PQR file of N, CA, C, O and H, with PARSE charges and radii, in Angstrom:
ATOM      1  N   MET A   1       2.729  18.939   4.914 -0.4000 1.5000
ATOM      2  CA  MET A   1       1.945  19.035   3.709 -0.0000 2.0000
ATOM      3  C   MET A   1       1.237  20.386   3.700  0.5500 1.7000
ATOM      4  O   MET A   1       0.727  20.858   4.716 -0.5500 1.4000
ATOM      5  N   GLU A   2       1.225  20.979   2.532 -0.4000 1.5000
ATOM      6  CA  GLU A   2       0.570  22.270   2.397 -0.0000 2.0000
ATOM      7  C   GLU A   2      -0.936  22.116   2.572  0.5500 1.7000
ATOM      8  O   GLU A   2      -1.527  21.111   2.178 -0.5500 1.4000
ATOM      9  H   GLU A   2       1.639  20.596   1.706  0.4000 1.0000
ATOM     10  N   GLU A   3      -1.536  23.131   3.170 -0.4000 1.5000
ATOM     11  CA  GLU A   3      -2.953  23.059   3.518 -0.0000 2.0000
ATOM     12  C   GLU A   3      -3.850  22.861   2.300  0.5500 1.7000
ATOM     13  O   GLU A   3      -4.852  22.152   2.390 -0.5500 1.4000
ATOM     14  H   GLU A   3      -1.055  23.948   3.491  0.4000 1.0000
ATOM     15  N   GLN A   4      -3.516  23.470   1.171 -0.4000 1.5000
ATOM     16  CA  GLN A   4      -4.372  23.343  -0.009 -0.0000 2.0000
ATOM     17  C   GLN A   4      -4.304  21.946  -0.629  0.5500 1.7000
ATOM     18  O   GLN A   4      -5.153  21.608  -1.455 -0.5500 1.4000
ATOM     19  H   GLN A   4      -2.702  24.046   1.099  0.4000 1.0000
ATOM     20  N   ASN A   5      -3.323  21.132  -0.255 -0.4000 1.5000
ATOM     21  CA  ASN A   5      -3.202  19.773  -0.787 -0.0000 2.0000
ATOM     22  C   ASN A   5      -3.769  18.708   0.144  0.5500 1.7000
ATOM     23  O   ASN A   5      -3.805  17.533  -0.223 -0.5500 1.4000
ATOM     24  H   ASN A   5      -2.634  21.407   0.415  0.4000 1.0000
ATOM     25  N   GLN A   6      -4.204  19.083   1.314 -0.4000 1.5000
ATOM     26  CA  GLN A   6      -4.672  18.098   2.285 -0.0000 2.0000
ATOM     27  C   GLN A   6      -5.941  17.389   1.817  0.5500 1.7000
ATOM     28  O   GLN A   6      -6.077  16.184   2.027 -0.5500 1.4000
ATOM     29  H   GLN A   6      -4.175  20.037   1.611  0.4000 1.0000
ATOM     30  N   GLY A   7      -6.848  18.091   1.203 -0.4000 1.5000
ATOM     31  CA  GLY A   7      -8.076  17.473   0.705 -0.0000 2.0000
ATOM     32  C   GLY A   7      -7.794  16.468  -0.405  0.5500 1.7000
ATOM     33  O   GLY A   7      -8.384  15.388  -0.441 -0.5500 1.4000
ATOM     34  H   GLY A   7      -6.737  19.070   1.033  0.4000 1.0000
ATOM     35  N   THR A   8      -6.892  16.829  -1.305 -0.4000 1.5000
ATOM     36  CA  THR A   8      -6.506  15.913  -2.374 -0.0000 2.0000
ATOM     37  C   THR A   8      -5.843  14.672  -1.810  0.5500 1.7000
ATOM     38  O   THR A   8      -6.114  13.558  -2.259 -0.5500 1.4000
ATOM     39  H   THR A   8      -6.413  17.707  -1.275  0.4000 1.0000
ATOM     40  N   ALA A   9      -4.978  14.861  -0.829 -0.4000 1.5000
ATOM     41  CA  ALA A   9      -4.288  13.725  -0.215 -0.0000 2.0000
ATOM     42  C   ALA A   9      -5.275  12.797   0.480  0.5500 1.7000
ATOM     43  O   ALA A   9      -5.171  11.577   0.356 -0.5500 1.4000
ATOM     44  H   ALA A   9      -4.759  15.765  -0.464  0.4000 1.0000
ATOM     45  N   LEU A  10      -6.218  13.358   1.201 -0.4000 1.5000
ATOM     46  CA  LEU A  10      -7.207  12.535   1.900 -0.0000 2.0000
ATOM     47  C   LEU A  10      -8.102  11.796   0.906  0.5500 1.7000
ATOM     48  O   LEU A  10      -8.426  10.627   1.115 -0.5500 1.4000
ATOM     49  H   LEU A  10      -6.302  14.350   1.302  0.4000 1.0000
ATOM     50  N   GLY A  11      -8.497  12.458  -0.155 -0.4000 1.5000
ATOM     51  CA  GLY A  11      -9.315  11.810  -1.178 -0.0000 2.0000
ATOM     52  C   GLY A  11      -8.576  10.679  -1.875  0.5500 1.7000
ATOM     53  O   GLY A  11      -9.151   9.621  -2.132 -0.5500 1.4000
ATOM     54  H   GLY A  11      -8.234  13.408  -0.325  0.4000 1.0000
ATOM     55  N   THR A  12      -7.307  10.899  -2.181 -0.4000 1.5000
ATOM     56  CA  THR A  12      -6.494   9.854  -2.809 -0.0000 2.0000
ATOM     57  C   THR A  12      -6.329   8.671  -1.880  0.5500 1.7000
ATOM     58  O   THR A  12      -6.446   7.520  -2.300 -0.5500 1.4000
ATOM     59  H   THR A  12      -6.840  11.758  -1.973  0.4000 1.0000
ATOM     60  N   TYR A  13      -6.056   8.955  -0.618 -0.4000 1.5000
ATOM     61  CA  TYR A  13      -5.918   7.889   0.380 -0.0000 2.0000
ATOM     62  C   TYR A  13      -7.207   7.076   0.482  0.5500 1.7000
ATOM     63  O   TYR A  13      -7.171   5.846   0.492 -0.5500 1.4000
ATOM     64  H   TYR A  13      -5.961   9.891  -0.278  0.4000 1.0000
ATOM     65  N   SER A  14      -8.330   7.759   0.558 -0.4000 1.5000
ATOM     66  CA  SER A  14      -9.618   7.069   0.678 -0.0000 2.0000
ATOM     67  C   SER A  14      -9.920   6.215  -0.547  0.5500 1.7000
ATOM     68  O   SER A  14     -10.418   5.097  -0.421 -0.5500 1.4000
ATOM     69  H   SER A  14      -8.359   8.758   0.550  0.4000 1.0000
ATOM     70  N   ALA A  15      -9.620   6.739  -1.724 -0.4000 1.5000
ATOM     71  CA  ALA A  15      -9.884   5.985  -2.951 -0.0000 2.0000
ATOM     72  C   ALA A  15      -9.048   4.715  -3.004  0.5500 1.7000
ATOM     73  O   ALA A  15      -9.560   3.646  -3.336 -0.5500 1.4000
ATOM     74  H   ALA A  15      -9.215   7.648  -1.826  0.4000 1.0000
ATOM     75  N   PHE A  16      -7.767   4.827  -2.681 -0.4000 1.5000
ATOM     76  CA  PHE A  16      -6.912   3.648  -2.737 -0.0000 2.0000
ATOM     77  C   PHE A  16      -7.207   2.676  -1.605  0.5500 1.7000
ATOM     78  O   PHE A  16      -7.037   1.469  -1.776 -0.5500 1.4000
ATOM     79  H   PHE A  16      -7.351   5.695  -2.411  0.4000 1.0000
ATOM     80  N   LEU A  17      -7.640   3.171  -0.463 -0.4000 1.5000
ATOM     81  CA  LEU A  17      -8.034   2.279   0.627 -0.0000 2.0000
ATOM     82  C   LEU A  17      -9.255   1.465   0.213  0.5500 1.7000
ATOM     83  O   LEU A  17      -9.290   0.251   0.416 -0.5500 1.4000
ATOM     84  H   LEU A  17      -7.777   4.151  -0.325  0.4000 1.0000
ATOM     85  N   ASP A  18     -10.250   2.121  -0.363 -0.4000 1.5000
ATOM     86  CA  ASP A  18     -11.439   1.411  -0.837 -0.0000 2.0000
ATOM     87  C   ASP A  18     -11.080   0.395  -1.920  0.5500 1.7000
ATOM     88  O   ASP A  18     -11.594  -0.724  -1.923 -0.5500 1.4000
ATOM     89  H   ASP A  18     -10.221   3.107  -0.528  0.4000 1.0000
ATOM     90  N   LEU A  19     -10.208   0.783  -2.829 -0.4000 1.5000
ATOM     91  CA  LEU A  19      -9.775  -0.121  -3.889 -0.0000 2.0000
ATOM     92  C   LEU A  19      -9.052  -1.335  -3.304  0.5500 1.7000
ATOM     93  O   LEU A  19      -9.302  -2.469  -3.715 -0.5500 1.4000
ATOM     94  H   LEU A  19      -9.791   1.692  -2.828  0.4000 1.0000
ATOM     95  N   ALA A  20      -8.162  -1.094  -2.352 -0.4000 1.5000
ATOM     96  CA  ALA A  20      -7.413  -2.191  -1.732 -0.0000 2.0000
ATOM     97  C   ALA A  20      -8.337  -3.132  -0.973  0.5500 1.7000
ATOM     98  O   ALA A  20      -8.198  -4.351  -1.071 -0.5500 1.4000
ATOM     99  H   ALA A  20      -7.960  -0.174  -2.019  0.4000 1.0000
ATOM    100  N   LEU A  21      -9.272  -2.582  -0.225 -0.4000 1.5000
ATOM    101  CA  LEU A  21     -10.197  -3.431   0.529 -0.0000 2.0000
ATOM    102  C   LEU A  21     -11.113  -4.219  -0.401  0.5500 1.7000
ATOM    103  O   LEU A  21     -11.482  -5.354  -0.101 -0.5500 1.4000
ATOM    104  H   LEU A  21      -9.385  -1.591  -0.145  0.4000 1.0000
ATOM    105  N   GLY A  22     -11.474  -3.622  -1.519 -0.4000 1.5000
ATOM    106  CA  GLY A  22     -12.338  -4.307  -2.471 -0.0000 2.0000
ATOM    107  C   GLY A  22     -11.636  -5.416  -3.238  0.5500 1.7000
ATOM    108  O   GLY A  22     -12.272  -6.394  -3.631 -0.5500 1.4000
ATOM    109  H   GLY A  22     -11.174  -2.700  -1.763  0.4000 1.0000
ATOM    110  N   LEU A  23     -10.341  -5.277  -3.456 -0.4000 1.5000
ATOM    111  CA  LEU A  23      -9.599  -6.278  -4.219 -0.0000 2.0000
ATOM    112  C   LEU A  23      -8.958  -7.352  -3.354  0.5500 1.7000
ATOM    113  O   LEU A  23      -8.759  -8.479  -3.809 -0.5500 1.4000
ATOM    114  H   LEU A  23      -9.825  -4.482  -3.137  0.4000 1.0000
ATOM    115  N   THR A  24      -8.639  -7.018  -2.126 -0.4000 1.5000
ATOM    116  CA  THR A  24      -7.884  -7.938  -1.275 -0.0000 2.0000
ATOM    117  C   THR A  24      -8.648  -9.218  -0.971  0.5500 1.7000
ATOM    118  O   THR A  24      -8.077 -10.305  -1.062 -0.5500 1.4000
ATOM    119  H   THR A  24      -8.800  -6.104  -1.756  0.4000 1.0000
ATOM    120  N   GLY A  25      -9.911  -9.118  -0.617 -0.4000 1.5000
ATOM    121  CA  GLY A  25     -10.693 -10.307  -0.273 -0.0000 2.0000
ATOM    122  C   GLY A  25     -10.806 -11.301  -1.418  0.5500 1.7000
ATOM    123  O   GLY A  25     -10.462 -12.471  -1.253 -0.5500 1.4000
ATOM    124  H   GLY A  25     -10.375  -8.235  -0.544  0.4000 1.0000
ATOM    125  N   PRO A  26     -11.283 -10.852  -2.578 -0.5600 1.5000
ATOM    126  CA  PRO A  26     -11.372 -11.790  -3.702  0.2800 2.0000
ATOM    127  C   PRO A  26     -10.011 -12.334  -4.145  0.5500 1.7000
ATOM    128  O   PRO A  26      -9.894 -13.511  -4.488 -0.5500 1.4000
ATOM    129  N   LEU A  27      -9.002 -11.495  -4.139 -0.4000 1.5000
ATOM    130  CA  LEU A  27      -7.670 -11.952  -4.533 -0.0000 2.0000
ATOM    131  C   LEU A  27      -7.123 -12.978  -3.547  0.5500 1.7000
ATOM    132  O   LEU A  27      -6.547 -13.987  -3.955 -0.5500 1.4000
ATOM    133  H   LEU A  27      -9.097 -10.539  -3.861  0.4000 1.0000
ATOM    134  N   ALA A  28      -7.299 -12.726  -2.262 -0.4000 1.5000
ATOM    135  CA  ALA A  28      -6.849 -13.684  -1.245 -0.0000 2.0000
ATOM    136  C   ALA A  28      -7.621 -14.988  -1.359  0.5500 1.7000
ATOM    137  O   ALA A  28      -7.041 -16.060  -1.186 -0.5500 1.4000
ATOM    138  H   ALA A  28      -7.767 -11.907  -1.931  0.4000 1.0000
ATOM    139  N   GLY A  29      -8.899 -14.924  -1.642 -0.4000 1.5000
ATOM    140  CA  GLY A  29      -9.687 -16.138  -1.835 -0.0000 2.0000
ATOM    141  C   GLY A  29      -9.240 -16.925  -3.045  0.5500 1.7000
ATOM    142  O   GLY A  29      -9.201 -18.155  -3.016 -0.5500 1.4000
ATOM    143  H   GLY A  29      -9.371 -14.054  -1.783  0.4000 1.0000
ATOM    144  N   TRP A  30      -8.904 -16.217  -4.110 -0.4000 1.5000
ATOM    145  CA  TRP A  30      -8.414 -16.876  -5.312 -0.0000 2.0000
ATOM    146  C   TRP A  30      -7.091 -17.582  -5.041  0.5500 1.7000
ATOM    147  O   TRP A  30      -6.907 -18.733  -5.438 -0.5500 1.4000
ATOM    148  H   TRP A  30      -8.935 -15.218  -4.133  0.4000 1.0000
ATOM    149  N   VAL A  31      -6.160 -16.890  -4.361 -0.4000 1.5000
ATOM    150  CA  VAL A  31      -4.864 -17.496  -4.023 -0.0000 2.0000
ATOM    151  C   VAL A  31      -5.065 -18.683  -3.089  0.5500 1.7000
ATOM    152  O   VAL A  31      -4.430 -19.722  -3.270 -0.5500 1.4000
ATOM    153  H   VAL A  31      -6.309 -15.955  -4.039  0.4000 1.0000
ATOM    154  N   ALA A  32      -5.933 -18.545  -2.100 -0.4000 1.5000
ATOM    155  CA  ALA A  32      -6.186 -19.634  -1.147 -0.0000 2.0000
ATOM    156  C   ALA A  32      -6.809 -20.841  -1.842  0.5500 1.7000
ATOM    157  O   ALA A  32      -6.639 -21.969  -1.380 -0.5500 1.4000
ATOM    158  H   ALA A  32      -6.448 -17.700  -1.953  0.4000 1.0000
ATOM    159  N   GLY A  33      -7.521 -20.624  -2.935 -0.4000 1.5000
ATOM    160  CA  GLY A  33      -8.100 -21.734  -3.679 -0.0000 2.0000
ATOM    161  C   GLY A  33      -7.064 -22.591  -4.381  0.5500 1.7000
ATOM    162  O   GLY A  33      -7.280 -23.784  -4.595 -0.5500 1.4000
ATOM    163  H   GLY A  33      -7.659 -19.708  -3.311  0.4000 1.0000
ATOM    164  N   PHE A  34      -5.940 -21.986  -4.740 -0.4000 1.5000
ATOM    165  CA  PHE A  34      -4.881 -22.718  -5.431 -0.0000 2.0000
ATOM    166  C   PHE A  34      -3.783 -23.202  -4.493  0.5500 1.7000
ATOM    167  O   PHE A  34      -3.131 -24.213  -4.757 -0.5500 1.4000
ATOM    168  H   PHE A  34      -5.765 -21.017  -4.567  0.4000 1.0000
ATOM    169  N   TYR A  35      -3.583 -22.481  -3.404 -0.4000 1.5000
ATOM    170  CA  TYR A  35      -2.494 -22.790  -2.480 -0.0000 2.0000
ATOM    171  C   TYR A  35      -3.061 -22.917  -1.070  0.5500 1.7000
ATOM    172  O   TYR A  35      -4.264 -22.770  -0.860 -0.5500 1.4000
ATOM    173  H   TYR A  35      -4.113 -21.661  -3.190  0.4000 1.0000
ATOM    174  N   ASP A  36      -2.188 -23.190  -0.116 -0.4000 1.5000
ATOM    175  CA  ASP A  36      -2.643 -23.281   1.275 -0.0000 2.0000
ATOM    176  C   ASP A  36      -2.552 -21.911   1.949  0.5500 1.7000
ATOM    177  O   ASP A  36      -2.058 -20.949   1.361 -0.5500 1.4000
ATOM    178  H   ASP A  36      -1.210 -23.309  -0.287  0.4000 1.0000
ATOM    179  N   LEU A  37      -3.031 -21.841   3.176 -0.4000 1.5000
ATOM    180  CA  LEU A  37      -3.041 -20.562   3.894 -0.0000 2.0000
ATOM    181  C   LEU A  37      -1.639 -20.073   4.223  0.5500 1.7000
ATOM    182  O   LEU A  37      -1.414 -18.866   4.308 -0.5500 1.4000
ATOM    183  H   LEU A  37      -3.432 -22.623   3.653  0.4000 1.0000
ATOM    184  N   ALA A  38      -0.692 -20.988   4.410 -0.4000 1.5000
ATOM    185  CA  ALA A  38       0.687 -20.570   4.682 -0.0000 2.0000
ATOM    186  C   ALA A  38       1.238 -19.755   3.512  0.5500 1.7000
ATOM    187  O   ALA A  38       1.932 -18.761   3.723 -0.5500 1.4000
ATOM    188  H   ALA A  38      -0.875 -21.968   4.341  0.4000 1.0000
ATOM    189  N   THR A  39       0.936 -20.165   2.299 -0.4000 1.5000
ATOM    190  CA  THR A  39       1.369 -19.419   1.118 -0.0000 2.0000
ATOM    191  C   THR A  39       0.680 -18.066   1.058  0.5500 1.7000
ATOM    192  O   THR A  39       1.296 -17.066   0.688 -0.5500 1.4000
ATOM    193  H   THR A  39       0.371 -20.972   2.128  0.4000 1.0000
ATOM    194  N   LEU A  40      -0.577 -18.033   1.414 -0.4000 1.5000
ATOM    195  CA  LEU A  40      -1.321 -16.777   1.431 -0.0000 2.0000
ATOM    196  C   LEU A  40      -0.696 -15.788   2.415  0.5500 1.7000
ATOM    197  O   LEU A  40      -0.517 -14.614   2.092 -0.5500 1.4000
ATOM    198  H   LEU A  40      -1.077 -18.845   1.714  0.4000 1.0000
ATOM    199  N   TYR A  41      -0.366 -16.266   3.615 -0.4000 1.5000
ATOM    200  CA  TYR A  41       0.270 -15.397   4.607 -0.0000 2.0000
ATOM    201  C   TYR A  41       1.664 -14.970   4.169  0.5500 1.7000
ATOM    202  O   TYR A  41       2.074 -13.840   4.434 -0.5500 1.4000
ATOM    203  H   TYR A  41      -0.512 -17.220   3.878  0.4000 1.0000
ATOM    204  N   LEU A  42       2.393 -15.852   3.507 -0.4000 1.5000
ATOM    205  CA  LEU A  42       3.716 -15.493   2.997 -0.0000 2.0000
ATOM    206  C   LEU A  42       3.602 -14.391   1.952  0.5500 1.7000
ATOM    207  O   LEU A  42       4.368 -13.428   1.980 -0.5500 1.4000
ATOM    208  H   LEU A  42       2.060 -16.770   3.292  0.4000 1.0000
ATOM    209  N   LEU A  43       2.659 -14.524   1.038 -0.4000 1.5000
ATOM    210  CA  LEU A  43       2.451 -13.483   0.031 -0.0000 2.0000
ATOM    211  C   LEU A  43       2.040 -12.158   0.672  0.5500 1.7000
ATOM    212  O   LEU A  43       2.484 -11.092   0.244 -0.5500 1.4000
ATOM    213  H   LEU A  43       2.037 -15.307   1.016  0.4000 1.0000
ATOM    214  N   ALA A  44       1.199 -12.227   1.690 -0.4000 1.5000
ATOM    215  CA  ALA A  44       0.792 -11.005   2.394 -0.0000 2.0000
ATOM    216  C   ALA A  44       1.995 -10.351   3.066  0.5500 1.7000
ATOM    217  O   ALA A  44       2.126  -9.127   3.039 -0.5500 1.4000
ATOM    218  H   ALA A  44       0.839 -13.092   2.038  0.4000 1.0000
ATOM    219  N   ALA A  45       2.870 -11.149   3.665 -0.4000 1.5000
ATOM    220  CA  ALA A  45       4.066 -10.607   4.311 -0.0000 2.0000
ATOM    221  C   ALA A  45       4.992  -9.958   3.288  0.5500 1.7000
ATOM    222  O   ALA A  45       5.593  -8.919   3.562 -0.5500 1.4000
ATOM    223  H   ALA A  45       2.764 -12.143   3.686  0.4000 1.0000
ATOM    224  N   ILE A  46       5.109 -10.562   2.122 -0.4000 1.5000
ATOM    225  CA  ILE A  46       5.946  -9.982   1.065 -0.0000 2.0000
ATOM    226  C   ILE A  46       5.374  -8.650   0.596  0.5500 1.7000
ATOM    227  O   ILE A  46       6.121  -7.694   0.385 -0.5500 1.4000
ATOM    228  H   ILE A  46       4.621 -11.406   1.899  0.4000 1.0000
ATOM    229  N   VAL A  47       4.068  -8.580   0.432 -0.4000 1.5000
ATOM    230  CA  VAL A  47       3.429  -7.326   0.010 -0.0000 2.0000
ATOM    231  C   VAL A  47       3.647  -6.236   1.054  0.5500 1.7000
ATOM    232  O   VAL A  47       3.928  -5.090   0.704 -0.5500 1.4000
ATOM    233  H   VAL A  47       3.461  -9.356   0.603  0.4000 1.0000
ATOM    234  N   VAL A  48       3.521  -6.582   2.329 -0.4000 1.5000
ATOM    235  CA  VAL A  48       3.740  -5.602   3.401 -0.0000 2.0000
ATOM    236  C   VAL A  48       5.187  -5.129   3.396  0.5500 1.7000
ATOM    237  O   VAL A  48       5.445  -3.934   3.544 -0.5500 1.4000
ATOM    238  H   VAL A  48       3.294  -7.513   2.614  0.4000 1.0000
ATOM    239  N   ALA A  49       6.138  -6.048   3.227 -0.4000 1.5000
ATOM    240  CA  ALA A  49       7.551  -5.672   3.185 -0.0000 2.0000
ATOM    241  C   ALA A  49       7.830  -4.744   2.008  0.5500 1.7000
ATOM    242  O   ALA A  49       8.557  -3.761   2.154 -0.5500 1.4000
ATOM    243  H   ALA A  49       5.929  -7.019   3.106  0.4000 1.0000
ATOM    244  N   LEU A  50       7.264  -5.044   0.851 -0.4000 1.5000
ATOM    245  CA  LEU A  50       7.441  -4.172  -0.310 -0.0000 2.0000
ATOM    246  C   LEU A  50       6.820  -2.798  -0.081  0.5500 1.7000
ATOM    247  O   LEU A  50       7.371  -1.787  -0.515 -0.5500 1.4000
ATOM    248  H   LEU A  50       6.674  -5.842   0.733  0.4000 1.0000
ATOM    249  N   ALA A  51       5.686  -2.758   0.594 -0.4000 1.5000
ATOM    250  CA  ALA A  51       5.049  -1.475   0.903 -0.0000 2.0000
ATOM    251  C   ALA A  51       5.930  -0.641   1.823  0.5500 1.7000
ATOM    252  O   ALA A  51       6.063   0.567   1.625 -0.5500 1.4000
ATOM    253  H   ALA A  51       5.239  -3.579   0.947  0.4000 1.0000
ATOM    254  N   PHE A  52       6.536  -1.277   2.834 -0.4000 1.5000
ATOM    255  CA  PHE A  52       7.434  -0.548   3.724 -0.0000 2.0000
ATOM    256  C   PHE A  52       8.648  -0.018   2.970  0.5500 1.7000
ATOM    257  O   PHE A  52       9.084   1.107   3.212 -0.5500 1.4000
ATOM    258  H   PHE A  52       6.428  -2.258   2.995  0.4000 1.0000
ATOM    259  N   LEU A  53       9.199  -0.817   2.059 -0.4000 1.5000
ATOM    260  CA  LEU A  53      10.329  -0.346   1.256 -0.0000 2.0000
ATOM    261  C   LEU A  53       9.930   0.844   0.390  0.5500 1.7000
ATOM    262  O   LEU A  53      10.693   1.801   0.257 -0.5500 1.4000
ATOM    263  H   LEU A  53       8.845  -1.731   1.862  0.4000 1.0000
ATOM    264  N   LEU A  54       8.747   0.787  -0.192 -0.4000 1.5000
ATOM    265  CA  LEU A  54       8.262   1.894  -1.013 -0.0000 2.0000
ATOM    266  C   LEU A  54       8.071   3.154  -0.175  0.5500 1.7000
ATOM    267  O   LEU A  54       8.458   4.245  -0.594 -0.5500 1.4000
ATOM    268  H   LEU A  54       8.127   0.010  -0.084  0.4000 1.0000
ATOM    269  N   ILE A  55       7.480   3.008   1.000 -0.4000 1.5000
ATOM    270  CA  ILE A  55       7.273   4.153   1.889 -0.0000 2.0000
ATOM    271  C   ILE A  55       8.608   4.761   2.295  0.5500 1.7000
ATOM    272  O   ILE A  55       8.764   5.982   2.290 -0.5500 1.4000
ATOM    273  H   ILE A  55       7.166   2.122   1.340  0.4000 1.0000
ATOM    274  N   PHE A  56       9.567   3.917   2.644 -0.4000 1.5000
ATOM    275  CA  PHE A  56      10.892   4.405   3.039 -0.0000 2.0000
ATOM    276  C   PHE A  56      11.550   5.160   1.891  0.5500 1.7000
ATOM    277  O   PHE A  56      12.142   6.217   2.103 -0.5500 1.4000
ATOM    278  H   PHE A  56       9.440   2.925   2.648  0.4000 1.0000
ATOM    279  N   ARG A  57      11.450   4.626   0.681 -0.4000 1.5000
ATOM    280  CA  ARG A  57      12.071   5.270  -0.472 -0.0000 2.0000
ATOM    281  C   ARG A  57      11.433   6.627  -0.770  0.5500 1.7000
ATOM    282  O   ARG A  57      12.137   7.610  -1.001 -0.5500 1.4000
ATOM    283  H   ARG A  57      10.969   3.767   0.509  0.4000 1.0000
ATOM    284  N   VAL A  58      10.112   6.679  -0.764 -0.4000 1.5000
ATOM    285  CA  VAL A  58       9.421   7.940  -1.042 -0.0000 2.0000
ATOM    286  C   VAL A  58       9.740   8.972   0.032  0.5500 1.7000
ATOM    287  O   VAL A  58       9.964  10.143  -0.276 -0.5500 1.4000
ATOM    288  H   VAL A  58       9.540   5.880  -0.576  0.4000 1.0000
ATOM    289  N   HIS A  59       9.763   8.543   1.289 -0.4000 1.5000
ATOM    290  CA  HIS A  59      10.079   9.463   2.385 -0.0000 2.0000
ATOM    291  C   HIS A  59      11.493  10.014   2.230  0.5500 1.7000
ATOM    292  O   HIS A  59      11.724  11.206   2.432 -0.5500 1.4000
ATOM    293  H   HIS A  59       9.581   7.592   1.539  0.4000 1.0000
ATOM    294  N   ARG A  60      12.440   9.146   1.872 -0.4000 1.5000
ATOM    295  CA  ARG A  60      13.827   9.586   1.695 -0.0000 2.0000
ATOM    296  C   ARG A  60      13.931  10.569   0.532  0.5500 1.7000
ATOM    297  O   ARG A  60      14.653  11.561   0.631 -0.5500 1.4000
ATOM    298  H   ARG A  60      12.253   8.178   1.708  0.4000 1.0000
ATOM    299  N   GLN A  61      13.219  10.309  -0.572 -0.4000 1.5000
ATOM    300  CA  GLN A  61      13.247  11.220  -1.711 -0.0000 2.0000
ATOM    301  C   GLN A  61      12.659  12.578  -1.348  0.5500 1.7000
ATOM    302  O   GLN A  61      13.162  13.611  -1.792 -0.5500 1.4000
ATOM    303  H   GLN A  61      12.633   9.503  -0.653  0.4000 1.0000
ATOM    304  N   GLN A  62      11.601  12.584  -0.546 -0.4000 1.5000
ATOM    305  CA  GLN A  62      10.993  13.847  -0.134 -0.0000 2.0000
ATOM    306  C   GLN A  62      11.945  14.650   0.737  0.5500 1.7000
ATOM    307  O   GLN A  62      12.000  15.875   0.626 -0.5500 1.4000
ATOM    308  H   GLN A  62      11.192  11.746  -0.186  0.4000 1.0000
ATOM    309  N   ARG A  63      12.696  13.974   1.603 -0.4000 1.5000
ATOM    310  CA  ARG A  63      13.666  14.689   2.438 -0.0000 2.0000
ATOM    311  C   ARG A  63      14.771  15.292   1.583  0.5500 1.7000
ATOM    312  O   ARG A  63      15.213  16.410   1.843 -0.5500 1.4000
ATOM    313  H   ARG A  63      12.651  12.979   1.692  0.4000 1.0000
ATOM    314  N   LEU A  64      15.226  14.557   0.557 -0.4000 1.5000
ATOM    315  CA  LEU A  64      16.274  15.077  -0.317 -0.0000 2.0000
ATOM    316  C   LEU A  64      15.784  16.278  -1.111  0.5500 1.7000
ATOM    317  O   LEU A  64      16.526  17.244  -1.287 -0.5500 1.4000
ATOM    318  H   LEU A  64      14.867  13.648   0.346  0.4000 1.0000
ATOM    319  N   VAL A  65      14.558  16.234  -1.589 -0.4000 1.5000
ATOM    320  CA  VAL A  65      13.996  17.360  -2.337 -0.0000 2.0000
ATOM    321  C   VAL A  65      13.815  18.562  -1.421  0.5500 1.7000
ATOM    322  O   VAL A  65      14.036  19.696  -1.845 -0.5500 1.4000
ATOM    323  H   VAL A  65      13.955  15.449  -1.446  0.4000 1.0000
ATOM    324  N   ALA A  66      13.419  18.337  -0.183 -0.4000 1.5000
ATOM    325  CA  ALA A  66      13.202  19.435   0.763 -0.0000 2.0000
ATOM    326  C   ALA A  66      14.504  20.144   1.105  0.5500 1.7000
ATOM    327  O   ALA A  66      14.495  21.335   1.414 -0.5500 1.4000
ATOM    328  H   ALA A  66      13.240  17.415   0.162  0.4000 1.0000
ATOM    329  N   ARG A  67      15.615  19.435   1.054 -0.4000 1.5000
ATOM    330  CA  ARG A  67      16.920  20.045   1.364 -0.0000 2.0000
ATOM    331  C   ARG A  67      17.391  20.975   0.259  0.5500 1.7000
ATOM    332  O   ARG A  67      18.162  21.900   0.515 -0.5500 1.4000
ATOM    333  H   ARG A  67      15.622  18.467   0.802  0.4000 1.0000
ATOM    334  N   GLU A  68      16.935  20.742  -0.969 -0.4000 1.5000
ATOM    335  CA  GLU A  68      17.403  21.550  -2.108 -0.0000 2.0000
ATOM    336  C   GLU A  68      16.833  22.919  -2.132  0.5500 1.7000
ATOM    337  O   GLU A  68      17.141  23.700  -3.031 -0.5500 1.4000
ATOM    338  H   GLU A  68      16.309  19.991  -1.177  0.4000 1.0000
TER
END
């Protein structure tokens, strides 16, 4: 990553981390109120799997752009 973009990247990461931490607890509580904890853990596992797929896709696209 270019040095002039590092501050923007860190700020974006921090903002989304705060947003995720602020939304995850209430959302998990809401889901747990309607379903059991097994469903909550299953949904969490699905979200993590989707995040890994997204990370893999973005990383692959960046490598392809860097080759051009």
